[in-house]
N, C-alpha and C positions, 0 to 999 in steps of 0.2 A: 706484315703482309708480305706474301711471297707471290711472285709472278713467274711462271715457267712456260715456255713454248714446248709443246709435245707434238710429235709427228706420229700419225697412225695410218695404217692402210685404209684405203677408201672403203674396203669391205667391212670395216669395223664402225663406220660412221653411225649407222642406225643403232647399234648397241650403245655407243657413246652417248647419243642423244637420249636414249632410254634411261641411262644412268643419271645423266644431268637432270632429267625430269623427276626421277625418283628421289633425288637429293635436294630438291628445292626446299630451302629453309630448314634443312636437317643437318646436324653435325655428322661428320664422317672421319674415319682415319684415312689419311692420304700418305702413301709411301712412294718415294722416288726410287727405291732400291729393292722393293719386294721383301724378300726374307734374308738378304745378305747382311746379317748382323755383324760380320767381321769387317765390313768396310768402315773406314773412319768417318764417312759422311752419313752413315745410316741414321743416327739419332737426329741430325740436323734436317734430314729429308723425311722424317716421320712426323706428321702433323695431324693433330686433332682439331678440326675446325670446319668452317663453312666455305663454300665457294662464293666469291663476290662477283667474279666474272668467269664465264665459261662459254666461250664462243668457238665456233668451228668454221674455218676458212677452207674452201674447196678450190683455191687458186692453183694448186699443184695437180698435175695429171694423175699420179699414182698414190699420192699421200694427202691426207688432210692435216692442216695445222690447227691445233687446238690451243687457244690462249686460255690459260687457267690461272686465275688469281685467287689465292687462298688467304683466309683470315683465321689465324690460330686462336683457340679459346683456352 
């Protein structure tokens, strides 16, 4: 299981919530580095799995903090 804090502009929060709702109970490919296959961490940060926790914290003025906990399958 992997837990990663992610920071996003507050203008993206509604899209993030829509993605979370669309992925309820569905496996997805999660990438921490997008398409940077040359990076030594690329494979470690590429996960096929479900989200176990996906919460959005609006405590910061300009950014939302997303707590994302993934379970690899």
